[in-house]
C-alpha positions as CSV (number, residue, x, y, z in Angstrom):
1,M,58.1,56.8,-27.6
2,N,54.5,56.9,-26.3
3,H,52.8,55.8,-29.5
4,H,53.9,53.6,-32.4
5,P,52.5,53.8,-36.0
6,L,51.9,50.0,-35.9
7,E,49.3,50.3,-33.1
8,P,46.3,51.5,-35.2
9,L,47.3,49.0,-37.9
10,I,47.3,46.1,-35.5
11,K,43.9,47.2,-34.2
12,Q,42.6,47.1,-37.8
13,Y,44.3,43.8,-38.6
14,L,42.7,42.1,-35.6
15,A,39.3,43.6,-36.5
16,E,39.5,42.1,-40.0
17,K,40.8,38.8,-38.9
18,D,38.3,36.0,-38.4
19,I,39.5,34.3,-35.2
20,T,37.9,33.2,-31.9
21,Q,38.0,35.5,-28.8
22,G,40.6,33.3,-27.2
23,T,42.9,33.5,-30.2
24,R,42.3,37.2,-30.4
25,E,43.5,37.6,-26.7
26,L,46.6,35.6,-27.6
27,Y,47.4,37.8,-30.6
28,Q,46.8,41.0,-28.5
29,T,49.2,39.8,-25.8
30,I,51.9,38.9,-28.3
31,L,51.6,42.1,-30.4
32,K,51.5,44.3,-27.3
33,Q,54.8,42.7,-26.1
34,Y,56.3,43.2,-29.6
35,I,55.2,46.9,-29.7
36,N,56.6,47.6,-26.3
37,Y,60.0,46.2,-27.5
38,L,59.9,48.5,-30.5
39,K,59.0,51.5,-28.4
40,E,61.8,50.8,-25.9
41,H,64.3,50.5,-28.7
42,Q,63.0,53.5,-30.6
43,I,62.3,51.4,-33.7
44,L,59.7,52.9,-36.0
45,N,60.0,50.6,-39.1
46,A,61.3,47.3,-38.0
47,K,63.7,45.2,-40.2
48,T,64.2,41.5,-40.2
49,S,67.2,42.0,-38.0
50,D,65.1,43.8,-35.4
51,V,62.6,41.0,-35.2
52,M,65.5,38.5,-34.9
53,N,66.9,40.5,-32.0
54,Y,63.4,40.6,-30.4
55,L,63.0,36.9,-30.7
56,E,66.5,36.3,-29.2
57,M,65.6,38.6,-26.3
58,I,62.5,36.6,-25.3
59,R,64.5,33.3,-25.9
60,K,67.1,34.4,-23.4
61,R,64.4,35.3,-20.9
62,G,63.5,31.6,-20.9
63,S,60.5,31.6,-23.2
64,S,59.5,28.1,-24.3
65,K,59.8,26.9,-28.0
66,R,56.0,26.8,-28.1
67,W,55.7,30.5,-27.0
68,I,58.4,31.6,-29.5
69,H,56.5,29.6,-32.2
70,H,53.3,31.5,-31.3
71,Q,55.3,34.8,-31.5
72,I,56.7,34.1,-34.9
73,T,53.3,32.8,-36.2
74,V,51.5,36.0,-35.1
75,L,54.2,38.4,-36.4
76,K,54.3,36.5,-39.8
77,G,50.5,37.0,-40.1
78,L,50.7,40.7,-39.2
79,Y,53.5,41.6,-41.7
80,Q,52.0,39.4,-44.4
81,Y,48.7,41.4,-43.9
82,L,50.6,44.7,-44.1
83,S,52.5,43.8,-47.2
84,F,49.4,42.5,-49.0
85,N,47.3,45.5,-48.1
86,R,50.0,48.2,-48.4
87,V,48.2,50.2,-51.1
88,R,44.8,50.0,-49.5
89,L,46.2,51.0,-46.1
90,D,48.4,53.7,-47.7
91,L,51.6,52.4,-46.1
92,P,55.2,53.4,-47.0
93,E,57.0,51.4,-49.7
94,A,59.0,49.7,-46.9
95,Y,56.0,47.4,-46.4
96,T,56.1,46.1,-50.0
97,F,58.5,43.4,-48.9
98,D,57.3,40.9,-46.3
99,M,60.3,41.0,-44.0
100,M,59.1,38.0,-41.9
101,K,59.3,35.7,-45.0
102,S,62.9,34.7,-44.3
103,I,62.4,33.9,-40.6
104,K,61.8,30.2,-40.0
105,N,59.4,29.2,-37.3
106,E,60.4,27.1,-34.3
107,R,59.7,23.4,-34.8
108,I,57.4,22.0,-32.2
109,E,57.9,18.3,-31.5
110,K,54.7,16.2,-30.9
111,G,54.3,14.9,-27.4
112,I,54.5,16.3,-23.9
113,S,56.9,19.2,-24.4
114,K,56.5,20.6,-20.9
115,P,57.5,19.1,-17.5
116,I,54.7,17.8,-15.3
117,L,54.1,17.5,-11.6
118,T,54.7,14.2,-9.9
119,T,51.8,12.9,-7.8
120,E,53.7,14.0,-4.6
121,E,54.3,17.5,-6.1
122,A,50.6,17.8,-7.1
123,K,49.5,16.8,-3.6
124,H,52.0,19.2,-2.0
125,L,50.7,22.1,-4.2
126,I,47.0,21.5,-3.4
127,L,47.6,21.1,0.3
128,Y,50.0,24.0,0.5
129,L,47.3,26.3,-1.1
130,K,44.6,24.9,1.2
131,D,46.7,25.3,4.4
132,N,47.8,28.9,3.6
133,R,44.5,30.6,2.8
134,K,44.2,34.0,4.4
135,Y,43.0,36.5,1.9
136,I,40.3,36.0,-0.7
137,W,42.8,35.5,-3.6
138,H,44.3,32.6,-1.6
139,Y,40.9,31.0,-1.7
140,R,40.7,31.7,-5.4
141,D,44.2,30.3,-6.1
142,Y,43.4,27.1,-4.1
143,A,40.1,26.5,-6.0
144,L,41.6,27.4,-9.4
145,I,44.6,25.1,-9.1
146,Y,42.6,22.3,-7.6
147,L,40.2,22.6,-10.6
148,M,43.0,22.5,-13.2
149,I,44.8,19.5,-11.7
150,T,41.7,17.3,-11.3
151,T,39.9,18.2,-14.5
152,G,42.7,19.0,-17.0
153,L,41.1,22.4,-18.0
154,R,43.3,24.7,-20.0
155,S,44.1,28.1,-18.5
156,I,41.9,29.9,-21.0
157,E,39.0,27.7,-20.2
158,V,39.4,28.5,-16.5
159,R,39.6,32.2,-17.2
160,R,36.4,32.0,-19.3
161,A,34.4,30.0,-16.8
162,R,31.4,31.8,-15.4
163,I,29.6,31.2,-12.1
164,K,26.4,30.4,-14.0
165,D,28.4,27.5,-15.7
166,L,28.3,25.6,-12.5
167,K,25.3,23.2,-12.6
168,M,24.0,20.0,-11.1
169,M,23.5,16.9,-13.3
170,N,22.1,13.6,-11.9
171,G,23.3,14.6,-8.4
172,T,26.8,15.5,-9.6
173,R,28.1,19.0,-9.8
174,I,29.5,19.9,-13.2
175,L,31.1,22.9,-14.8
176,Y,30.3,23.8,-18.4
177,V,33.4,24.7,-20.4
178,H,34.0,27.3,-23.0
179,G,36.4,25.0,-24.9
180,K,39.3,25.6,-27.2
181,G,38.2,27.1,-30.5
182,R,34.6,27.4,-29.4
183,S,32.4,30.5,-29.0
184,Y,30.2,29.1,-26.2
185,A,30.2,26.6,-23.3
186,D,29.0,23.3,-24.7
187,E,31.2,20.8,-22.9
188,Y,31.5,20.0,-19.2
189,V,33.7,18.5,-16.6
190,K,32.7,16.9,-13.4
191,I,33.5,18.6,-10.1
192,S,34.7,16.3,-7.3
193,D,33.4,16.8,-3.7
194,G,36.6,18.4,-2.4
195,L,36.9,20.7,-5.3
196,S,33.2,21.7,-5.0
197,E,33.8,22.7,-1.4
198,A,36.9,24.7,-2.4
199,I,34.9,26.6,-5.0
200,Q,31.9,27.3,-2.7
201,E,34.2,28.6,0.1
202,Y,35.7,31.0,-2.4
203,L,32.4,32.2,-3.8
204,I,31.0,32.8,-0.3
205,K,33.8,35.3,0.2
206,R,33.0,37.1,-3.1
207,K,31.0,40.3,-2.7
208,D,31.4,41.5,-6.3
209,K,29.1,41.3,-9.2
210,N,31.6,39.9,-11.6
211,P,30.0,37.0,-13.6
212,Y,33.2,35.1,-14.0
213,L,34.2,32.2,-11.7
214,F,37.7,33.4,-11.0
215,V,38.4,37.2,-10.8
216,S,41.2,39.6,-10.1
217,R,41.7,41.4,-6.9
218,S,39.9,44.5,-8.3
219,V,36.4,44.5,-6.9
220,R,35.2,46.9,-9.7
221,S,36.2,44.6,-12.5
222,T,33.5,42.7,-14.4
223,K,35.9,41.1,-16.9
224,P,37.7,37.7,-16.7
225,L,41.3,37.3,-15.6
226,T,43.6,38.4,-18.3
227,R,46.4,36.1,-19.5
228,T,49.0,38.5,-18.1
229,V,47.4,38.5,-14.6
230,F,47.0,34.7,-14.8
231,V,50.6,34.1,-15.7
232,G,51.8,36.4,-12.9
233,M,49.5,34.7,-10.4
234,F,50.8,31.2,-11.4
235,R,54.4,32.3,-11.1
236,R,53.7,33.6,-7.6
237,I,52.0,30.3,-6.6
238,L,55.0,28.3,-7.8
239,R,57.4,30.5,-5.9
240,D,55.4,30.6,-2.7
241,S,54.9,26.8,-2.7
242,G,58.5,26.1,-3.4
243,L,57.9,24.5,-6.8
244,S,59.6,27.1,-9.1
245,D,62.4,24.6,-9.8
246,T,59.9,22.3,-11.5
247,H,59.7,24.8,-14.4
248,I,56.1,23.9,-15.0
249,T,53.6,26.2,-16.8
250,A,49.9,26.4,-16.2
251,H,49.4,24.2,-19.2
252,S,51.6,21.6,-17.5
253,L,48.7,21.0,-15.1
254,R,46.6,19.7,-18.0
255,H,49.4,17.2,-18.8
256,T,49.7,16.4,-15.1
257,A,45.9,15.6,-14.9
258,A,46.1,13.2,-17.9
259,T,49.2,11.5,-16.6
260,I,47.9,11.0,-13.1
261,N,44.7,9.6,-14.4
262,L,46.6,6.9,-16.3
263,L,48.9,6.3,-13.4
264,R,46.0,5.7,-11.0
265,G,44.6,3.1,-13.4
266,G,42.4,5.1,-15.7
267,T,41.9,3.8,-19.2
268,L,43.0,5.5,-22.4
269,A,39.4,6.0,-23.3
270,S,38.5,7.7,-20.0
271,T,41.6,9.9,-20.4
272,K,40.4,10.9,-23.8
273,V,37.0,11.9,-22.3
274,L,38.7,13.7,-19.4
275,M,40.9,15.7,-21.8
276,R,38.0,16.2,-24.3
277,H,40.3,15.2,-27.1
278,K,38.7,14.8,-30.6
279,K,41.0,12.0,-31.6
280,I,42.4,9.1,-29.6
281,A,45.8,9.7,-31.3
282,T,46.1,12.9,-29.2
283,T,45.6,10.9,-26.0
284,L,48.1,8.4,-27.1
285,I,50.8,10.9,-26.1
286,Y,50.2,9.7,-22.5
287,A,50.0,6.0,-23.5
288,H,53.3,5.1,-21.8
289,H,51.6,5.5,-18.5
290,L,48.6,3.4,-19.5
291,D,47.3,0.7,-17.1
292,L,43.7,-0.3,-17.9
293,I,41.3,-0.1,-14.9
294,H,38.3,1.9,-13.5
295,D,36.7,5.1,-14.7
296,D,35.1,8.2,-12.9
297,S,38.3,10.1,-13.6
298,E,37.8,13.4,-11.8
299,H,36.9,11.9,-8.5
300,Q,39.6,9.2,-8.7
301,I,42.3,11.9,-9.4
302,E,41.3,13.7,-6.3
303,H,41.4,10.6,-4.1
304,Y,44.7,9.5,-5.7
305,I,46.4,12.8,-4.9
306,L,44.9,13.6,-1.5
307,G,44.3,10.1,-0.2
308,S,41.2,9.2,1.7
309,E,38.9,11.8,3.0
310,D,40.0,11.1,6.6
311,D,43.6,11.3,5.7
312,S,43.1,14.6,3.9
313,N,41.3,16.1,6.9
314,N,44.0,14.9,9.3
315,G,46.7,16.6,7.2
316,T,45.1,20.0,7.2
């Protein structure tokens, strides 16, 4: 089956839905995965049992509860839209009934639901990537992971980052961030010295005209890294560095940054600023690691992981 009747309906659904670009990318990824499943199994008009089988398949593949929760949420939204707009869209009577109504969503517990890297593992990952740079994408991987571990940026924020978002402020290099749920870059994180050097070494090797800070291997592309490419890249990094058994995800690096900041003596307030949380209650997830002391989070995380500048140079 090359085409599925749901594909043009999904396109119209997303066009009419008022969501941010980041959320739209998530919906597109999930719905594309779902459509591919329907095509592979020759399913034209899915039933509740078909969706249940699909969810069981991705569950057996090791998908997290959070990812399954996203899948169910998106599919519920789609079929509710099709049921509500059946007459307007001239759909078959089969769409009169919302077949997702009986499917309960996964319950997501509050707190850190994903594993995080220990300080030793974080140091190993950064130094492994630094020591094994050969091709341009190795320089990209090193700078990208370094950025995520020391600033706590989300993967979508890293993918959205543009070269022009790198600025100097009061003698400190910063990166403006296109934050979660925002349509423009109006927040920023501070870039430590070692990270700044890693980014510059990567950019020097770039010969393309892509405006984004981190790009795919395709020199012709002028678009940001897609979620699919990013996930594949991250899995390769874990495999090559010997950290696959940690079962971390890219988002785990954000939790790692917050936890290490507290472990090295950062305050709950400084961690809230580092994570760019709106409410301190969100930051309290990490409070069991709290030990009040110091500030200047991004630079302190770098020094805590990699040691002194001299030690770092001797180990590379």
